[in-house]
C-alpha beads as a LAMMPS data file, in Angstrom:
LAMMPS data file: protein, C-alpha beads

342 atoms
341 bonds

1 atom types
1 bond types

-500.0 500.0 xlo xhi
-500.0 500.0 ylo yhi
-500.0 500.0 zlo zhi

Masses

1 110.0

Atoms # bond

1 1 1 -160.898 -7.202 -56.846
2 1 1 -160.295 -4.152 -54.523
3 1 1 -159.048 -0.951 -56.666
4 1 1 -157.250 1.945 -54.902
5 1 1 -154.809 4.651 -56.271
6 1 1 -151.309 5.750 -54.993
7 1 1 -149.511 8.665 -56.343
8 1 1 -146.389 8.602 -58.283
9 1 1 -144.704 10.536 -55.660
10 1 1 -145.426 7.733 -53.469
11 1 1 -142.996 5.063 -55.246
12 1 1 -139.878 6.223 -53.569
13 1 1 -141.260 6.031 -49.877
14 1 1 -143.273 2.634 -50.680
15 1 1 -140.082 1.030 -51.886
16 1 1 -138.465 2.403 -48.844
17 1 1 -140.762 0.500 -46.787
18 1 1 -140.540 -2.574 -48.398
19 1 1 -136.618 -2.439 -48.436
20 1 1 -136.751 -1.494 -45.016
21 1 1 -139.083 -4.651 -44.189
22 1 1 -136.388 -7.305 -44.725
23 1 1 -137.820 -8.501 -47.836
24 1 1 -135.644 -9.257 -50.847
25 1 1 -136.749 -6.630 -53.455
26 1 1 -136.029 -6.908 -57.266
27 1 1 -136.703 -4.315 -59.632
28 1 1 -135.762 -3.021 -63.200
29 1 1 -132.309 -1.050 -63.028
30 1 1 -131.040 0.572 -66.008
31 1 1 -127.957 -1.228 -67.573
32 1 1 -126.086 0.858 -70.184
33 1 1 -129.043 1.421 -72.800
34 1 1 -131.112 -1.468 -71.871
35 1 1 -132.946 -2.722 -68.583
36 1 1 -132.919 -5.738 -66.514
37 1 1 -134.575 -7.134 -63.090
38 1 1 -131.876 -6.715 -60.219
39 1 1 -131.876 -6.814 -56.723
40 1 1 -132.733 -3.308 -55.419
41 1 1 -130.340 -1.437 -52.944
42 1 1 -132.047 1.894 -52.950
43 1 1 -135.639 2.991 -53.968
44 1 1 -134.184 5.316 -56.058
45 1 1 -132.733 2.830 -58.284
46 1 1 -136.182 0.933 -59.695
47 1 1 -137.368 2.166 -63.157
48 1 1 -141.009 1.714 -63.873
49 1 1 -141.422 3.549 -67.382
50 1 1 -138.953 1.146 -69.065
51 1 1 -139.630 -0.804 -72.445
52 1 1 -138.735 -4.384 -71.974
53 1 1 -136.033 -6.302 -69.847
54 1 1 -132.916 -8.024 -71.370
55 1 1 -134.462 -11.304 -69.365
56 1 1 -137.687 -11.673 -67.800
57 1 1 -138.095 -12.091 -64.054
58 1 1 -138.505 -15.800 -64.440
59 1 1 -134.657 -16.374 -63.144
60 1 1 -135.441 -15.263 -59.877
61 1 1 -138.152 -18.074 -59.228
62 1 1 -136.666 -20.780 -61.903
63 1 1 -133.170 -20.135 -61.631
64 1 1 -130.314 -20.761 -64.643
65 1 1 -128.621 -23.064 -62.283
66 1 1 -130.196 -24.480 -59.243
67 1 1 -129.004 -27.064 -56.673
68 1 1 -131.024 -30.036 -56.164
69 1 1 -129.162 -32.403 -54.103
70 1 1 -125.816 -32.192 -52.383
71 1 1 -124.769 -36.273 -51.742
72 1 1 -121.358 -37.456 -49.793
73 1 1 -121.265 -41.318 -50.898
74 1 1 -124.824 -42.883 -51.233
75 1 1 -126.303 -39.981 -48.752
76 1 1 -128.134 -37.227 -50.519
77 1 1 -129.603 -34.014 -49.027
78 1 1 -131.907 -31.323 -50.417
79 1 1 -130.364 -27.491 -50.000
80 1 1 -132.299 -26.006 -47.051
81 1 1 -134.955 -24.011 -48.891
82 1 1 -134.965 -20.028 -48.629
83 1 1 -137.544 -18.557 -46.471
84 1 1 -137.069 -14.707 -46.825
85 1 1 -140.451 -13.074 -48.845
86 1 1 -139.251 -11.581 -51.560
87 1 1 -141.156 -8.932 -53.851
88 1 1 -140.704 -8.409 -57.608
89 1 1 -141.780 -4.929 -58.396
90 1 1 -142.474 -3.532 -61.939
91 1 1 -143.396 -6.745 -63.644
92 1 1 -145.144 -6.078 -67.327
93 1 1 -148.428 -7.755 -68.094
94 1 1 -146.903 -10.399 -70.755
95 1 1 -144.198 -11.416 -68.099
96 1 1 -147.419 -12.044 -65.594
97 1 1 -148.921 -14.199 -68.052
98 1 1 -145.597 -15.987 -68.617
99 1 1 -145.181 -16.518 -65.032
100 1 1 -148.696 -17.980 -64.848
101 1 1 -148.081 -20.610 -67.641
102 1 1 -144.901 -21.482 -65.633
103 1 1 -147.243 -22.013 -62.524
104 1 1 -149.314 -24.366 -64.270
105 1 1 -146.323 -26.230 -65.659
106 1 1 -144.409 -27.073 -62.662
107 1 1 -147.743 -27.642 -60.948
108 1 1 -148.954 -30.118 -63.354
109 1 1 -148.450 -34.016 -62.723
110 1 1 -145.399 -34.616 -60.109
111 1 1 -145.202 -30.790 -58.787
112 1 1 -141.747 -29.377 -58.781
113 1 1 -140.791 -28.627 -55.249
114 1 1 -138.055 -26.591 -56.022
115 1 1 -139.959 -24.059 -58.361
116 1 1 -143.099 -24.034 -56.110
117 1 1 -141.019 -23.137 -52.648
118 1 1 -139.565 -20.210 -54.761
119 1 1 -142.813 -19.180 -56.021
120 1 1 -144.380 -19.252 -52.813
121 1 1 -142.217 -16.856 -51.478
122 1 1 -142.540 -14.660 -54.418
123 1 1 -144.829 -11.649 -54.386
124 1 1 -145.583 -10.372 -58.081
125 1 1 -146.119 -6.464 -58.573
126 1 1 -146.974 -5.670 -61.987
127 1 1 -147.287 -2.393 -63.977
128 1 1 -148.819 -1.917 -67.546
129 1 1 -146.474 -1.005 -70.436
130 1 1 -146.247 2.630 -71.042
131 1 1 -143.347 2.393 -73.169
132 1 1 -143.603 -0.219 -75.640
133 1 1 -140.738 -1.858 -76.981
134 1 1 -139.852 -2.239 -81.004
135 1 1 -140.492 -6.044 -81.173
136 1 1 -143.418 -6.677 -78.988
137 1 1 -146.741 -7.797 -80.266
138 1 1 -148.349 -9.152 -76.902
139 1 1 -151.547 -7.503 -78.035
140 1 1 -151.707 -10.339 -80.870
141 1 1 -151.389 -12.998 -78.232
142 1 1 -153.789 -11.613 -75.499
143 1 1 -151.084 -10.569 -73.163
144 1 1 -151.103 -6.767 -73.333
145 1 1 -153.182 -6.415 -70.124
146 1 1 -153.673 -8.965 -67.337
147 1 1 -156.835 -10.004 -64.911
148 1 1 -155.169 -12.363 -62.940
149 1 1 -151.606 -13.691 -61.710
150 1 1 -150.545 -10.649 -60.041
151 1 1 -150.444 -9.849 -55.960
152 1 1 -150.939 -6.026 -56.987
153 1 1 -151.278 -4.615 -60.528
154 1 1 -150.461 -0.632 -61.118
155 1 1 -151.363 1.112 -64.432
156 1 1 -150.318 4.489 -64.657
157 1 1 -152.912 7.318 -64.786
158 1 1 -152.455 11.201 -64.391
159 1 1 -150.180 11.653 -61.669
160 1 1 -150.994 8.506 -60.121
161 1 1 -151.157 4.792 -60.361
162 1 1 -154.519 2.843 -60.572
163 1 1 -153.974 0.111 -58.020
164 1 1 -155.665 -3.498 -58.015
165 1 1 -155.251 -5.907 -55.277
166 1 1 -154.845 -9.610 -56.519
167 1 1 -154.113 -11.013 -53.331
168 1 1 -154.091 -10.912 -49.110
169 1 1 -150.265 -10.986 -49.638
170 1 1 -150.651 -7.985 -52.086
171 1 1 -152.797 -6.181 -49.957
172 1 1 -150.591 -6.844 -47.086
173 1 1 -147.219 -5.168 -48.894
174 1 1 -149.275 -1.745 -49.933
175 1 1 -148.567 1.205 -47.631
176 1 1 -151.522 1.762 -45.739
177 1 1 -151.003 5.673 -45.367
178 1 1 -150.623 6.028 -48.882
179 1 1 -153.385 4.060 -50.856
180 1 1 -156.699 5.985 -51.616
181 1 1 -159.925 5.351 -52.992
182 1 1 -160.085 6.001 -56.538
183 1 1 -162.602 8.663 -57.967
184 1 1 -164.823 8.066 -60.529
185 1 1 -162.417 9.895 -63.157
186 1 1 -159.581 7.930 -62.024
187 1 1 -161.533 4.691 -62.736
188 1 1 -162.429 6.176 -65.917
189 1 1 -158.483 6.861 -67.043
190 1 1 -157.692 3.369 -65.696
191 1 1 -160.387 1.663 -68.279
192 1 1 -159.135 4.059 -71.336
193 1 1 -155.327 2.905 -70.705
194 1 1 -156.816 -0.730 -70.745
195 1 1 -158.055 0.121 -73.811
196 1 1 -154.954 1.860 -75.383
197 1 1 -152.684 -1.168 -74.576
198 1 1 -154.254 -3.072 -77.269
199 1 1 -153.424 -0.829 -79.808
200 1 1 -150.061 0.565 -78.411
201 1 1 -148.187 -2.585 -80.010
202 1 1 -149.869 -2.175 -83.646
203 1 1 -146.660 -2.145 -85.066
204 1 1 -146.013 -5.739 -84.851
205 1 1 -149.289 -8.083 -85.437
206 1 1 -150.083 -11.506 -85.672
207 1 1 -152.671 -12.085 -88.249
208 1 1 -153.829 -15.428 -87.171
209 1 1 -155.776 -15.130 -83.603
210 1 1 -154.165 -17.081 -80.719
211 1 1 -156.923 -20.050 -80.596
212 1 1 -156.188 -20.765 -84.221
213 1 1 -152.579 -20.729 -84.020
214 1 1 -152.699 -24.735 -83.367
215 1 1 -154.677 -25.677 -86.258
216 1 1 -152.558 -23.485 -88.490
217 1 1 -149.204 -25.050 -87.454
218 1 1 -150.698 -28.208 -87.719
219 1 1 -151.535 -27.862 -91.390
220 1 1 -148.143 -26.808 -91.962
221 1 1 -145.739 -29.240 -90.643
222 1 1 -144.246 -29.641 -94.002
223 1 1 -144.006 -25.730 -94.916
224 1 1 -140.798 -24.702 -96.805
225 1 1 -140.836 -21.848 -93.856
226 1 1 -138.967 -24.516 -92.071
227 1 1 -135.911 -25.230 -94.168
228 1 1 -135.699 -21.342 -94.914
229 1 1 -135.253 -20.928 -91.069
230 1 1 -132.637 -23.817 -90.648
231 1 1 -130.577 -21.845 -93.492
232 1 1 -130.620 -18.389 -91.416
233 1 1 -130.407 -20.113 -87.911
234 1 1 -127.199 -20.541 -86.026
235 1 1 -128.799 -22.582 -83.401
236 1 1 -127.153 -20.600 -80.528
237 1 1 -130.411 -21.047 -78.216
238 1 1 -130.261 -17.289 -77.485
239 1 1 -134.051 -17.242 -78.008
240 1 1 -134.798 -20.242 -75.649
241 1 1 -132.277 -18.259 -73.202
242 1 1 -134.399 -15.091 -73.226
243 1 1 -137.714 -16.472 -73.444
244 1 1 -140.317 -15.846 -70.104
245 1 1 -141.985 -19.376 -70.966
246 1 1 -139.050 -21.774 -71.911
247 1 1 -138.788 -24.037 -68.686
248 1 1 -136.788 -27.153 -70.297
249 1 1 -133.782 -27.864 -68.194
250 1 1 -130.789 -30.475 -67.795
251 1 1 -129.727 -32.551 -64.821
252 1 1 -126.149 -32.872 -63.994
253 1 1 -123.830 -34.187 -61.283
254 1 1 -120.707 -32.054 -60.415
255 1 1 -118.057 -34.397 -58.518
256 1 1 -115.847 -33.245 -56.081
257 1 1 -111.748 -33.703 -56.947
258 1 1 -111.748 -36.448 -54.761
259 1 1 -115.045 -38.154 -55.889
260 1 1 -116.194 -38.084 -52.401
261 1 1 -119.382 -36.279 -52.932
262 1 1 -120.977 -33.450 -55.145
263 1 1 -123.883 -31.527 -56.235
264 1 1 -126.452 -32.742 -58.598
265 1 1 -127.906 -29.414 -59.788
266 1 1 -130.286 -28.550 -62.716
267 1 1 -129.487 -25.804 -65.684
268 1 1 -131.476 -24.251 -68.478
269 1 1 -131.664 -26.111 -71.592
270 1 1 -132.893 -25.088 -75.119
271 1 1 -134.532 -26.901 -77.994
272 1 1 -132.553 -25.064 -80.702
273 1 1 -129.432 -26.781 -79.194
274 1 1 -128.461 -29.882 -80.940
275 1 1 -127.506 -31.843 -77.774
276 1 1 -131.414 -31.368 -76.594
277 1 1 -132.558 -34.739 -77.722
278 1 1 -129.315 -36.469 -77.547
279 1 1 -129.972 -40.033 -75.577
280 1 1 -127.659 -41.777 -73.776
281 1 1 -126.539 -43.863 -76.997
282 1 1 -125.651 -40.986 -78.834
283 1 1 -128.947 -40.466 -81.334
284 1 1 -129.994 -37.092 -81.698
285 1 1 -133.571 -37.225 -82.517
286 1 1 -133.745 -33.573 -84.076
287 1 1 -130.555 -33.351 -86.069
288 1 1 -131.635 -30.724 -88.348
289 1 1 -132.348 -27.098 -87.505
290 1 1 -135.175 -27.027 -89.538
291 1 1 -136.974 -29.807 -87.116
292 1 1 -135.692 -27.888 -84.232
293 1 1 -137.131 -24.632 -85.330
294 1 1 -140.664 -26.139 -86.153
295 1 1 -140.421 -27.699 -82.796
296 1 1 -139.953 -24.565 -81.186
297 1 1 -142.927 -22.791 -83.033
298 1 1 -145.288 -25.825 -82.431
299 1 1 -144.206 -25.818 -78.715
300 1 1 -145.119 -21.896 -78.580
301 1 1 -148.016 -21.687 -80.755
302 1 1 -149.677 -25.381 -80.337
303 1 1 -149.007 -27.586 -77.677
304 1 1 -148.932 -25.094 -74.779
305 1 1 -152.411 -23.798 -76.004
306 1 1 -153.772 -27.423 -76.190
307 1 1 -152.374 -28.271 -73.087
308 1 1 -153.016 -25.331 -70.456
309 1 1 -155.169 -22.886 -72.715
310 1 1 -152.422 -20.687 -72.456
311 1 1 -149.967 -19.655 -75.203
312 1 1 -146.179 -20.595 -75.061
313 1 1 -145.671 -17.195 -76.786
314 1 1 -146.370 -14.200 -74.849
315 1 1 -145.440 -11.417 -77.474
316 1 1 -142.729 -9.907 -75.585
317 1 1 -140.224 -9.640 -78.501
318 1 1 -137.193 -10.755 -76.512
319 1 1 -136.218 -13.485 -79.072
320 1 1 -136.313 -11.329 -82.054
321 1 1 -134.139 -8.627 -80.190
322 1 1 -131.656 -11.103 -79.424
323 1 1 -131.532 -13.311 -82.603
324 1 1 -128.448 -12.722 -84.552
325 1 1 -130.215 -13.900 -87.413
326 1 1 -133.166 -11.620 -87.332
327 1 1 -135.857 -14.574 -86.865
328 1 1 -139.160 -13.027 -85.865
329 1 1 -142.252 -15.014 -84.754
330 1 1 -144.383 -12.614 -86.046
331 1 1 -143.007 -13.029 -89.385
332 1 1 -142.958 -16.786 -89.384
333 1 1 -147.003 -16.745 -88.310
334 1 1 -147.749 -14.515 -90.753
335 1 1 -146.199 -16.287 -93.396
336 1 1 -147.915 -19.542 -92.829
337 1 1 -151.294 -17.443 -92.675
338 1 1 -150.478 -16.183 -96.102
339 1 1 -149.708 -19.816 -97.667
340 1 1 -153.117 -20.932 -95.641
341 1 1 -155.110 -17.887 -97.787
342 1 1 -153.561 -18.856 -101.078

Bonds

1 1 1 2
2 1 2 3
3 1 3 4
4 1 4 5
5 1 5 6
6 1 6 7
7 1 7 8
8 1 8 9
9 1 9 10
10 1 10 11
11 1 11 12
12 1 12 13
13 1 13 14
14 1 14 15
15 1 15 16
16 1 16 17
17 1 17 18
18 1 18 19
19 1 19 20
20 1 20 21
21 1 21 22
22 1 22 23
23 1 23 24
24 1 24 25
25 1 25 26
26 1 26 27
27 1 27 28
28 1 28 29
29 1 29 30
30 1 30 31
31 1 31 32
32 1 32 33
33 1 33 34
34 1 34 35
35 1 35 36
36 1 36 37
37 1 37 38
38 1 38 39
39 1 39 40
40 1 40 41
41 1 41 42
42 1 42 43
43 1 43 44
44 1 44 45
45 1 45 46
46 1 46 47
47 1 47 48
48 1 48 49
49 1 49 50
50 1 50 51
51 1 51 52
52 1 52 53
53 1 53 54
54 1 54 55
55 1 55 56
56 1 56 57
57 1 57 58
58 1 58 59
59 1 59 60
60 1 60 61
61 1 61 62
62 1 62 63
63 1 63 64
64 1 64 65
65 1 65 66
66 1 66 67
67 1 67 68
68 1 68 69
69 1 69 70
70 1 70 71
71 1 71 72
72 1 72 73
73 1 73 74
74 1 74 75
75 1 75 76
76 1 76 77
77 1 77 78
78 1 78 79
79 1 79 80
80 1 80 81
81 1 81 82
82 1 82 83
83 1 83 84
84 1 84 85
85 1 85 86
86 1 86 87
87 1 87 88
88 1 88 89
89 1 89 90
90 1 90 91
91 1 91 92
92 1 92 93
93 1 93 94
94 1 94 95
95 1 95 96
96 1 96 97
97 1 97 98
98 1 98 99
99 1 99 100
100 1 100 101
101 1 101 102
102 1 102 103
103 1 103 104
104 1 104 105
105 1 105 106
106 1 106 107
107 1 107 108
108 1 108 109
109 1 109 110
110 1 110 111
111 1 111 112
112 1 112 113
113 1 113 114
114 1 114 115
115 1 115 116
116 1 116 117
117 1 117 118
118 1 118 119
119 1 119 120
120 1 120 121
121 1 121 122
122 1 122 123
123 1 123 124
124 1 124 125
125 1 125 126
126 1 126 127
127 1 127 128
128 1 128 129
129 1 129 130
130 1 130 131
131 1 131 132
132 1 132 133
133 1 133 134
134 1 134 135
135 1 135 136
136 1 136 137
137 1 137 138
138 1 138 139
139 1 139 140
140 1 140 141
141 1 141 142
142 1 142 143
143 1 143 144
144 1 144 145
145 1 145 146
146 1 146 147
147 1 147 148
148 1 148 149
149 1 149 150
150 1 150 151
151 1 151 152
152 1 152 153
153 1 153 154
154 1 154 155
155 1 155 156
156 1 156 157
157 1 157 158
158 1 158 159
159 1 159 160
160 1 160 161
161 1 161 162
162 1 162 163
163 1 163 164
164 1 164 165
165 1 165 166
166 1 166 167
167 1 167 168
168 1 168 169
169 1 169 170
170 1 170 171
171 1 171 172
172 1 172 173
173 1 173 174
174 1 174 175
175 1 175 176
176 1 176 177
177 1 177 178
178 1 178 179
179 1 179 180
180 1 180 181
181 1 181 182
182 1 182 183
183 1 183 184
184 1 184 185
185 1 185 186
186 1 186 187
187 1 187 188
188 1 188 189
189 1 189 190
190 1 190 191
191 1 191 192
192 1 192 193
193 1 193 194
194 1 194 195
195 1 195 196
196 1 196 197
197 1 197 198
198 1 198 199
199 1 199 200
200 1 200 201
201 1 201 202
202 1 202 203
203 1 203 204
204 1 204 205
205 1 205 206
206 1 206 207
207 1 207 208
208 1 208 209
209 1 209 210
210 1 210 211
211 1 211 212
212 1 212 213
213 1 213 214
214 1 214 215
215 1 215 216
216 1 216 217
217 1 217 218
218 1 218 219
219 1 219 220
220 1 220 221
221 1 221 222
222 1 222 223
223 1 223 224
224 1 224 225
225 1 225 226
226 1 226 227
227 1 227 228
228 1 228 229
229 1 229 230
230 1 230 231
231 1 231 232
232 1 232 233
233 1 233 234
234 1 234 235
235 1 235 236
236 1 236 237
237 1 237 238
238 1 238 239
239 1 239 240
240 1 240 241
241 1 241 242
242 1 242 243
243 1 243 244
244 1 244 245
245 1 245 246
246 1 246 247
247 1 247 248
248 1 248 249
249 1 249 250
250 1 250 251
251 1 251 252
252 1 252 253
253 1 253 254
254 1 254 255
255 1 255 256
256 1 256 257
257 1 257 258
258 1 258 259
259 1 259 260
260 1 260 261
261 1 261 262
262 1 262 263
263 1 263 264
264 1 264 265
265 1 265 266
266 1 266 267
267 1 267 268
268 1 268 269
269 1 269 270
270 1 270 271
271 1 271 272
272 1 272 273
273 1 273 274
274 1 274 275
275 1 275 276
276 1 276 277
277 1 277 278
278 1 278 279
279 1 279 280
280 1 280 281
281 1 281 282
282 1 282 283
283 1 283 284
284 1 284 285
285 1 285 286
286 1 286 287
287 1 287 288
288 1 288 289
289 1 289 290
290 1 290 291
291 1 291 292
292 1 292 293
293 1 293 294
294 1 294 295
295 1 295 296
296 1 296 297
297 1 297 298
298 1 298 299
299 1 299 300
300 1 300 301
301 1 301 302
302 1 302 303
303 1 303 304
304 1 304 305
305 1 305 306
306 1 306 307
307 1 307 308
308 1 308 309
309 1 309 310
310 1 310 311
311 1 311 312
312 1 312 313
313 1 313 314
314 1 314 315
315 1 315 316
316 1 316 317
317 1 317 318
318 1 318 319
319 1 319 320
320 1 320 321
321 1 321 322
322 1 322 323
323 1 323 324
324 1 324 325
325 1 325 326
326 1 326 327
327 1 327 328
328 1 328 329
329 1 329 330
330 1 330 331
331 1 331 332
332 1 332 333
333 1 333 334
334 1 334 335
335 1 335 336
336 1 336 337
337 1 337 338
338 1 338 339
339 1 339 340
340 1 340 341
341 1 341 342
């Protein structure tokens, strides 16, 4: 993997170059007291030292609503795929891990052409976390740093960013005149920052190692914790909507008023919503919030690890931040572990 450095003063010229290239450039912008990924209009809008965004960059690769087919009578036609190259700038390691999981899911079995087309035109520029968010626990999930899944990865060091190039596409977008070969001291700073990332999130820790979570959950399918969560959970689905690894969707038809045609589209769905398991005859297979919460945690801590060897929870903490009932995955996993230790 090629290693370079770029000065912090070169960020604006680099973004200026990217914007002038005709690419769609997505970056992190300040939104009141929070941050969110949005399309950049000016290079100075980008924020690189943020804690966490309201939502992950997933929405640009797997949109909340996506038209699949436009139809008129018996004829249907897929919308023309967008060809413009997109750069998502400033993605934290846990979100890169999340996108890596989505890549595995949408490439599995019957490959999803809609996701893969969006992904193929997307270049990911990651950046290591310098300001940890209050609810993050990514070190516990093995996602505080990243070794792959990026095109370019930036790590803040003294007066510069240490650059790792992960792909030919990433090397192509780097400003040739602004990058240099790192010194031994800069390499040492990079390795020191990687070690510090593992203790930067010490405030929240899952006591059980990631690889042991599937067995822990399997043993506690009937733990009273699920009933306790039912008493608190509102079933609003906020956790699903902000989660960077949730990929479930519903498919619906939207008809023209004169019924001459319409659009078939998909939109995000969530396992905490009551209608998630409703079938055509009306039955709901997870009627209780206890069962829906249990499924959510099994999905994050068991099923994804067993199938893809990647955690379904990357420890970003967004679900805790947005939960009106203050449900925290760290507390849930640790409560199960405490029962195991008794």
